[in-house]
Short mmCIF file of the C-alpha atoms (twelve columns), coordinates in Angstrom:
data_MODEL
# 
_entry.id   MODEL 
# 
loop_
_atom_site.group_PDB 
_atom_site.id 
_atom_site.type_symbol 
_atom_site.label_atom_id 
_atom_site.label_alt_id 
_atom_site.label_comp_id 
_atom_site.label_asym_id 
_atom_site.label_seq_id 
_atom_site.Cartn_x 
_atom_site.Cartn_y 
_atom_site.Cartn_z 
_atom_site.pdbx_PDB_model_num 
ATOM 1  C CA . MET A 1  -2.276 28.210  -23.602 1 
ATOM 2  C CA . LEU A 2  -4.401 26.159  -21.218 1 
ATOM 3  C CA . ASP A 3  -2.942 23.345  -19.206 1 
ATOM 4  C CA . GLU A 4  -4.687 20.026  -19.174 1 
ATOM 5  C CA . PRO A 5  -6.505 19.321  -15.914 1 
ATOM 6  C CA . ALA A 6  -4.628 17.116  -13.529 1 
ATOM 7  C CA . GLY A 7  -5.807 13.565  -13.133 1 
ATOM 8  C CA . PRO A 8  -7.214 12.259  -9.881  1 
ATOM 9  C CA . ARG A 9  -4.821 12.258  -6.962  1 
ATOM 10 C CA . ALA A 10 -3.617 8.937   -5.668  1 
ATOM 11 C CA . ILE A 11 -5.021 7.884   -2.336  1 
ATOM 12 C CA . ARG A 12 -2.692 8.909   0.469   1 
ATOM 13 C CA . GLY A 13 -0.354 6.030   1.244   1 
ATOM 14 C CA . ALA A 14 -1.188 4.108   -1.950  1 
ATOM 15 C CA . THR A 15 2.397  4.307   -3.184  1 
ATOM 16 C CA . LEU A 16 3.711  2.818   0.049   1 
ATOM 17 C CA . THR A 17 1.152  0.031   -0.135  1 
ATOM 18 C CA . ALA A 18 2.235  -0.744  -3.700  1 
ATOM 19 C CA . LEU A 19 5.881  -0.867  -2.590  1 
ATOM 20 C CA . GLU A 20 5.021  -3.288  0.195   1 
ATOM 21 C CA . ARG A 21 3.335  -5.640  -2.258  1 
ATOM 22 C CA . GLU A 22 6.074  -5.577  -4.887  1 
ATOM 23 C CA . ASP A 23 7.847  -8.896  -5.533  1 
ATOM 24 C CA . LEU A 24 11.435 -8.333  -4.416  1 
ATOM 25 C CA . ASP A 25 12.561 -11.643 -5.907  1 
ATOM 26 C CA . LEU A 26 12.638 -9.873  -9.282  1 
ATOM 27 C CA . TYR A 27 15.467 -7.567  -8.152  1 
ATOM 28 C CA . GLY A 28 19.195 -8.242  -8.266  1 
ATOM 29 C CA . VAL A 29 21.607 -7.491  -5.438  1 
ATOM 30 C CA . GLU A 30 22.616 -4.045  -6.715  1 
ATOM 31 C CA . GLU A 31 19.007 -3.116  -7.427  1 
ATOM 32 C CA . LEU A 32 18.050 -4.057  -3.876  1 
ATOM 33 C CA . ARG A 33 20.905 -1.975  -2.470  1 
ATOM 34 C CA . GLU A 34 19.802 1.005   -4.538  1 
ATOM 35 C CA . ARG A 35 16.207 0.495   -3.425  1 
ATOM 36 C CA . ILE A 36 17.289 0.451   0.227   1 
ATOM 37 C CA . GLU A 37 19.306 3.648   -0.230  1 
ATOM 38 C CA . ARG A 38 16.342 5.404   -1.820  1 
ATOM 39 C CA . LEU A 39 13.960 4.183   0.873   1 
ATOM 40 C CA . GLN A 40 16.355 5.358   3.591   1 
ATOM 41 C CA . ALA A 41 16.500 8.787   1.934   1 
ATOM 42 C CA . GLU A 42 12.695 8.880   1.947   1 
ATOM 43 C CA . ILE A 43 12.647 7.924   5.629   1 
ATOM 44 C CA . GLU A 44 15.016 10.796  6.376   1 
ATOM 45 C CA . ARG A 45 12.799 13.186  4.390   1 
ATOM 46 C CA . ALA A 46 9.711  12.044  6.294   1 
ATOM 47 C CA . GLN A 47 11.540 12.288  9.627   1 
ATOM 48 C CA . ALA A 48 12.659 15.843  8.856   1 
ATOM 49 C CA . ARG A 49 9.060  16.838  8.040   1 
ATOM 50 C CA . LEU A 50 7.821  15.196  11.235  1 
ATOM 51 C CA . ASP A 51 10.452 17.028  13.288  1 
ATOM 52 C CA . ARG A 52 9.387  20.383  11.758  1 
ATOM 53 C CA . LYS A 53 5.717  19.686  12.423  1 
ATOM 54 C CA . GLN A 54 6.395  18.676  16.023  1 
ATOM 55 C CA . ALA A 55 8.507  21.785  16.579  1 
ATOM 56 C CA . GLY A 56 5.711  23.955  15.207  1 
ATOM 57 C CA . ARG A 57 3.137  22.257  17.412  1 
ATOM 58 C CA . SER A 58 5.354  22.631  20.475  1 
ATOM 59 C CA . ALA A 59 5.872  26.320  19.730  1 
ATOM 60 C CA . ALA A 60 2.123  26.868  19.338  1 
ATOM 61 C CA . GLU A 61 1.342  24.989  22.537  1 
ATOM 62 C CA . ALA A 62 3.948  27.024  24.432  1 
ATOM 63 C CA . LEU A 63 2.523  30.246  23.059  1 
ATOM 64 C CA . PHE A 64 -1.062 29.455  23.937  1 
ATOM 65 C CA . SER A 65 -0.415 27.743  27.266  1 
ATOM 66 C CA . GLY A 66 1.164  30.988  28.552  1 
ATOM 67 C CA . ARG A 67 -2.126 32.842  27.959  1 
ATOM 68 C CA . GLY A 68 -4.282 30.571  30.107  1 
ATOM 69 C CA . GLY A 69 -3.933 32.688  33.272  1 
ATOM 70 C CA . GLU A 70 -4.664 36.058  31.663  1 
# 
């Protein structure tokens, strides 16, 4: 069985741009609280990825900077 080809990928950051433009007046108090909780969880996910990438970069820089004098 063949899978259908995937559609075009969204432009990087397009989802965030759409969120920024969304009319928040349409949401009730509880919906806004839930939205904030979900956005905070996404911030934490992005921060964790950033921390891992920075740690990897630091490790690579430390590895290669030690070879400069050889």
